[in-house]
N, C-alpha and C positions, 0 to 999 in steps of 0.2 A: 690445346687449340683443336685437336680433333674431336674432343668431347663437345666444345661449344659448336662446332661445325655440324656435328651430329645432331645436336639439339635444335640448331637453326634450320636443318634439312628436315627434321621431324615436324617442326612448327610449319614449314612451308607446305610439306605434304598434306597436313591436316587442314591447312587454309584452302588449298586447291581441291580437296575432296569435298570439304564443307561448302564451297561455292560453286560447285560443278553443276548443280541443277539435276543431279542424277540420283535417284533413291536406291535403285537397284539394277543389276545387270545379269546377263546369262553367260555362262561358259561351258564348253565342252570338257574343259579340265577341271575334274573334282578336287585337285588339290587346294582350292580356295574355300572348301567347306570345312567347318570345324570338326564336323562328324568324321571327316575322312582321316584315316591314320595310316601309316606306313608310306614307303616311297611313292613318289609320283614324278610327273614331268619335271616340276620345279623343287622337289623334295628329294634328298639324298636317303639312303639306307639309315643313316644314323640321325635323320630328321633335320639336317642342316639345309640351308637353300642351295640348289645346284643350277648351273647355267647349262641348259640342254642346247645340243648342237642344232643346226638347221635341219639336218637330216632327221633328228629325233622328233623335232616339232612338226615337220612335213608329214612324218608317219602318223601322227595323231590326226593331222588334217585329212589323210587319205582314208583312215579308219571312220571318222566322223562324217566325212562327206558321203561315204557308201551307205550310212544310215539316214542322213538327213535329205539327200537330194532325191532319192525315190519317194520318201514320205511327202515333201513339199510338192513334187510334181503330181502325185496322185491326189493330194488334197486340192490343188489348183483345178484339176478337172472336175473332181467330185463337186466342188463348190461353184462351178460354172455351168448353170443350168443351160441346156440347149447345145452344149458342146461335149462330144464324145472323143476319147482319146483317138479314135479312127479318123477324126476329122483334122487332126494336127498335121501340117505340112512342114514346119521348120521349128527347129529347136535352138534356142540361144541361151548359152549358159554364161555367168559373170562372175568372177572371183579375183582378188588380188592377194588372197592370203596363203596359198599353197598351189602346188603342181602335181599332177599325175597324167599319164597318158597310156592306154586309152582312158579318157577323162570325164569329167562330169556330164558332158554331152550325151555320152554313151550310157551312163547311168539312167538318163531320162528316157532314152530309147528303150531300154530293157525294163524299167519300171511300168511303163505305158503300153509295153508290147507293140511298138510302133514299127512300121515298115523299115527295113535297113535302107530304103530309098529316100527317107526323109532327110532334108537338107539340115546340117547341124553347123554350129558356129559357137566358137567359145572366145569371149573377150576377157582377157587376163591381164592383170597388173596395172589397171587403169586408176583404180582408187574409188573414192567415195562418190564420184559423179557417174560411174560407169552404167547405172541403170538408164541413163538418157540415150547413150548411144545404142544401147539395146533396143529400147522402146522405138527410136528412130529407125533402126533397121527393120524392126518388126512392121512399123507403119508402112516403110517403102515396100516391103514385100507385098503387104495388103493392097497398097496402091496399084501395083503391077499386076496383081492376080486377085480378082475378087473371091476366088474359092480358098485363098490362103488363110490359115489359122495357125498362129505362131504362139509357142509357150516360151516365156522368159523366166529364167530361174537364176536368182542372185543368191550366192552363199558365201559368207564371210566368217572366218573364225579368228578374229583378231587376238583373242586372248592367249593363244598359243605362241604369239611374238612378244609376250610381257618381257621387259628388260629389267633385270635387277641391278639398277644403276641409280644414282642420285643426281644425274645431271637434270636440268630443268625440262628439256625435251621428253625424256623418259618418263619423268614424273607426271607431266601433263598427259602424254599418249596413255600411260598406264591407267590414268584416272577416267578417261573417256571411252576408250574403245571396248567393244563387247562383241559377242557372236550372235549371229541371226541369219535366217534364210527366209526369202520371199519369193513369190512368184506371181506372173501376170499372164493372162491369155489376151492376145490382140488378134482381133478378127475383122474382116470387112462386113461381116454380116450383123444385123441388128440384134442387140440383146434379147433374150427370151422374156416374155411378159413377167413382169415383176422382178427381174434381176437388176440390181444396181450396177451401174457401170459407168465408165468415162467415154466421152468421144474426145478423141485427139484432135486439137485444133491447130496448134503450130509448135514449133521448137525454135530456139536460137541458142548459140553458144558464143563465147569470147574467152579472151586471155588477158588476165592482168599481170603482165610480165614483170612488173616491179615486185611481185611475190614469188618469183621463181625459186629464190633461195629459202623461202619461208615454209614451204610445204614439200616434202621430198621423201622418197622411199626407196631403200636399196637393200640389196641381200647381203647380210654378214654371215659370219661362221657360226654365230649363235643367234639365229633367227633374223628376221627382216627388221631393218633399222629405220625408224621414222623420225624426219625432222618436222616438227610442228610448232613453229615459234609463236610468241604471243602476239606478233604483229599482223598474223593472218586476219583477225577479225577486224582489225582497224583497216587493213587494205580493202577487204571485202565491202566493209561499211562506207569507206570513201567512194569506191568505184560503183556501187550498186545501182545508185540512182540513174546514173548515165547509161549503164547498161540496159536497165529496165526500159528507159525511154527508146533505146535503139530496138528492144525486143519488139516494141509496140508500133514503131515507125512503119507507115505503110500498111498497117493493120486498121481494121475498123474498130478494134478493141483498144481500151486505155487501161493503164493501171487501176483507175478508179472503178472499172467494171469487174474487177476480181472480188469475188465474195470471200475467198479465203486464199491463204498463201501457204503452200506445203513446202517449207523451207527445210532443207536437210540439216538437222540439228548437230553440226560438227562440234559444237560446244555451246555452253550458255552465253558466252560473250558474242559469238557470231549471231545468235538470235536476238541478242540485245541491240546489237549494232544495226541489224536489218530492220527491226521494228522501228528503231529511231529514224534511220535514214529514209525509209519509205513511208514514214508517218502512218504506220498501221495501228490499228487498235489492238489491244491484247487478244480479243477474240479471235481476230483474223490469224493470228500465228500460234494460238493456243495448242492446237494439235501437235505441232513441232515440239513444244515445250513438254507435253505429256508423253509423247514417244521417248524424247530424251530422259525424262524422269524414269520411265519404266523399263527402259531397255538399253540406255546409252547410246554410243555412236557405233552402229554396226556396218560402218562403210557403205557399199553399194546398196545393201538391202534397205537402209533406213528410210529413203524417200518413199519406197512403196509402202512401208508401214504407215507412214504419215498419210499418204493418199488413201489408203484402205480405211484409216480411222476417220478422216473427213466424210468418205462416202458413206459410212455406217451411221453417222449421226442423223438423228431424227430432223435436225434443223436444216440439213442440206436439202434444197429444192431442186427439182428438175431444171436443167440449164445453167445453174450456178456455175460461174467460172472459176477455176483454181489455177493460180499460177505456181508451179513447182519449180524449184532450184536446188542445185547441189554443187559442191566445189571439190576440187582436187588439185594434184600436182600440176604446175605449168604457170602460174595459178589458173586452172581451168574454172570457168563458171558456166554451167549448162542450165538452160531453163526450158520450160514446157508449159503451155497453156492447155488445160483440159476441161471439158463442159460435164458436169454431173448428169447422168441419165437415170432419173428415179421415175419409174412407171407408176 
């Protein structure tokens, strides 16, 4: 019986991975590379699998965050013409995959040699939609003070929470989540000549409470446990049209005005459902599929990858409207409309 169960589990795992829409992913854990030998986070001294504690996993998070956050913060400033580190007035860091304090916000302060008086905020444990609250905060700071310049840094190391279990939730989570970091600079000033950017147009959010049990995230003794049921895509697909109509109600824009859709690629099924429900062309959602294929689901950082990908495309024209969205526990649905600035 256990042999046939094992065979069935193996077939299911192969099917999930084959249909994931993901070609490769990145991880800070070297255990997954065939060239690596010897003990690791998930490999014992004798080469057998081990179940690391939450503390051991978080130690890896702290070590890698201290490398990645300074790098991503410096890159963001270096790649943003017309903005110097000395212009930054606020730091917002975002992560749901680990904890330490003094935390990621202080790493940004030190990496960019910012004044200790710079305001700093950390949005923790929100999940895949957290880039939106961060961008909303940044936008509000800039609305209140035209000299404000805000750096937003998202870092997610999902792979440290891999679960060596064969229940369906764990198999699906193990197949989609990956590691990544991304940053954005939000300012009230106009972009430098030739600098591609987005103008923030509007934000909206909602809850699909019927999905409250279907996407959840808690802390166990052996890492963070995620519930990610197969119904998530169906719930999002069923509710998205009504939500999008609400987003645009009272606005001069309509869904038909959107040139592209920067959808958080939580999984291939979610993208399929949204493409069908909103009657999008494959091209309108292509960037989300490409990011999913090349990077997997990097939680909060992923939608910034999709937005950056669309902005970099030659076909993106000045003024093009892009509707971005992401989903997380609650079931929370966050959306934003951005206009490309291509000088």
